[in-house]
C-alpha positions as a printed Julia matrix, in Angstrom:
223×3 Matrix{Float64}:
 113.99  102.85  117.16
 110.77  102.11  115.28
 107.88  104.49  115.81
 104.14  103.79  115.88
 104.35   99.98  115.87
 100.98   98.43  116.77
 100.62   94.85  118.03
  97.22   93.17  118.19
  96.98   89.79  119.93
  99.82   87.33  120.5
 102.95   88.39  118.62
 106.23   86.48  118.98
 109.4    88.17  117.7
 112.7    86.33  117.34
 116.07   87.73  118.27
 117.21   90.67  116.18
 113.9    91.34  114.41
 113.86   94.84  112.92
 110.59   96.72  112.52
 110.11   99.9   110.5
 107.85  102.82  111.32
 104.05  102.55  111.16
 104.02   98.74  111.2
 100.95   96.8   112.37
 101.32   93.21  113.61
  98.26   90.98  114.03
  98.42   87.86  116.18
  98.71   85.02  116.29
 102.01   85.84  114.59
 105.55   84.5   114.75
 108.47   86.35  113.12
 111.83   84.56  113.06
 115.24   85.77  114.13
 116.95   88.42  112.02
 113.91   89.21  109.9
 113.19   92.83  108.94
 109.79   94.37  108.22
 109.76   97.68  106.36
 107.81  100.88  107.03
 104.03  100.94  106.55
 103.72   97.14  106.51
 100.92   95.03  107.95
 101.64   91.42  108.89
  98.94   88.9   109.9
  96.05   90.96  108.59
  92.76   89.09  109.24
  91.3    87.29  106.23
  88.11   88.55  104.65
  86.08   86.1   106.75
  87.69   87.37  109.93
  89.78   84.24  110.46
  92.92   84.56  112.57
  95.13   81.58  111.74
  98.81   81.65  112.73
 101.0    83.71  110.42
 104.54   82.32  110.42
 107.5    84.3   109.02
 110.84   82.48  109.01
 114.34   83.56  109.97
 116.34   86.06  107.95
 113.53   87.36  105.77
 113.42   90.88  104.36
 109.9    92.23  103.86
 110.37   95.71  102.42
 108.14   98.74  102.89
 104.42   98.43  102.26
 104.18   94.64  102.61
 100.69   93.31  103.37
 100.67   89.71  104.58
  97.36   88.11  105.59
  96.71   85.61  108.36
  97.59   81.97  107.84
 100.51   82.73  105.51
 103.66   80.66  105.98
 106.9    82.21  104.72
 110.08   80.14  105.04
 113.55   81.43  105.92
 115.52   83.74  103.65
 112.57   85.08  101.63
 112.93   88.61  100.23
 110.11   90.96   99.2
 110.35   94.03   97.03
 108.2    97.03   97.95
 104.41   96.87   98.3
 103.98   93.13   97.96
 100.63   91.63   98.99
 100.26   87.99  100.03
  96.78   86.82  100.96
  95.65   84.08  103.34
  96.79   80.44  103.4
  99.69   80.96  101.02
 103.0    79.14  101.43
 106.32   80.54  100.19
 109.45   78.38  100.2
 112.93   79.11  101.42
 115.1    81.6    99.54
 112.36   82.87   97.22
 112.36   86.44   95.89
 109.03   88.24   95.38
 109.33   91.41   93.32
 107.76   94.79   94.04
 104.0    95.22   93.46
 103.44   91.49   93.15
 100.09   90.09   94.35
  99.78   86.48   95.52
  96.03   86.32   95.97
  95.73   83.57   98.56
  95.7    79.79   98.84
  98.72   79.48   96.56
 101.86   77.41   97.0
 105.24   78.8    95.94
 108.34   76.6    96.2
 111.97   77.19   97.12
 114.35   79.54   95.32
 111.64   80.9    93.03
 112.32   84.28   91.42
 109.21   86.39   90.91
 109.89   89.7    89.19
 107.99   93.0    89.47
 104.21   93.17   89.13
 103.35   89.47   88.84
  99.78   88.33   89.62
  99.3    84.84   91.09
  95.66   83.8    91.77
  94.3    81.38   94.35
  94.87   77.65   93.84
  98.1    78.11   91.87
 101.14   75.89   92.41
 104.65   77.08   91.58
 107.38   74.53   92.17
 111.06   75.08   93.11
 113.52   77.12   90.99
 110.88   78.68   88.73
 111.47   82.11   87.13
 108.51   84.44   86.47
 109.4    87.55   84.47
 107.96   91.02   85.08
 104.18   91.39   84.84
 103.37   87.74   84.24
  99.63   87.24   84.73
  98.09   83.95   85.84
  94.36   83.21   85.88
  92.13   80.65   87.62
  88.6    81.15   86.26
  87.71   79.7    82.84
  84.29   81.31   82.45
  84.48   84.61   84.37
  82.15   83.19   87.04
  79.44   82.45   84.44
  78.4    79.85   85.43
  80.28   79.54   88.72
  82.7    76.61   88.88
  85.68   75.57   91.01
  88.69   77.83   90.57
  91.98   76.25   89.5
  95.21   78.13   88.83
  98.18   77.06   86.72
 100.73   74.5    87.92
 104.25   75.6    87.0
 106.71   72.77   87.52
 110.3    72.8    88.7
 112.79   74.96   86.82
 110.34   76.39   84.29
 110.96   79.91   82.91
 108.15   82.32   82.03
 109.0    85.48   80.08
 107.82   89.03   80.78
 104.15   89.79   80.23
 103.09   86.21   79.51
  99.53   85.18   80.38
  98.77   81.68   81.73
  95.16   80.51   81.51
  93.38   78.5    84.24
  94.34   74.93   84.99
  97.25   74.57   82.6
 100.44   72.71   83.52
 103.83   74.08   82.54
 106.21   71.15   82.48
 109.54   70.87   84.25
 112.24   72.99   82.59
 109.84   74.45   80.01
 110.25   77.97   78.63
 107.52   80.45   77.75
 108.38   83.46   75.6
 107.66   87.05   76.56
 104.09   88.12   75.82
 102.86   84.6    75.08
  99.29   83.59   75.91
  99.38   80.0    77.13
  96.06   78.23   76.54
  97.12   74.6    76.92
  99.69   72.48   78.74
 103.38   72.92   77.96
 105.47   69.75   77.84
 108.61   69.32   79.97
 111.56   71.07   78.34
 109.39   72.58   75.59
 109.72   76.2    74.43
 106.51   77.99   73.42
 105.95   81.47   71.98
 103.17   83.58   70.49
  99.43   84.17   70.82
  98.17   81.58   71.39
 101.44   79.98   72.45
 102.79   77.25   70.18
 105.98   75.19   70.32
 108.99   76.9    68.81
 110.56   75.01   65.94
 114.21   74.13   66.41
 114.53   76.09   69.71
 118.08   74.86   70.35
 119.28   76.0    66.92
 117.59   79.4    67.24
 118.88   79.97   70.76
 122.39   79.07   69.66
 122.21   81.44   66.68
 120.99   84.33   68.84
 123.74   83.66   71.36
 126.31   83.85   68.55
 124.86   87.09   67.17
 124.76   88.93   70.49
 128.0    87.43   71.72
 126.67   85.56   74.77
């Protein structure tokens, strides 16, 4: 039986919800049937302005130890977190998505269905990630073109359906990564990537003959 669980306000727990030790639940909060929340997690944490919008966690989710989920977050069914994930206010996460350990989704972002986010990814406010996207470890996205000098509206990247982003890539504010595009590991993406295009390097540029190169590498490594 869980120890030291604290509930503040209206908290609705579905059938079979499992809570770890030292968990704090802030209402208004709804957690769906069969969802588990790991030790030392905090769900529904009030936003920085003190707002307390409904936090809605779907059925069959697994939020591992150290999860911090702010108020107004909507997480669909079957979502899995690694350890110490933070999701800030007004974020939406689609069904079946995996969010790797130490990832930060910094609020007001939209993540689609069946997205795979690996360890240590940073997703800023006003970012859109469509269904079936893959983000490799330590991908960094940005939403501020001029470092707040002068102040201007923030706009994150828009990563379209089925795109793949390699480990350690950096995506600059406001760019669009087209459907099915591929971004190489360590690339710095400064402009839009066309659907199906493969880009590599700093700054990222289209790869010449990507199909031929990919086929050659597959032959060499036997895959």
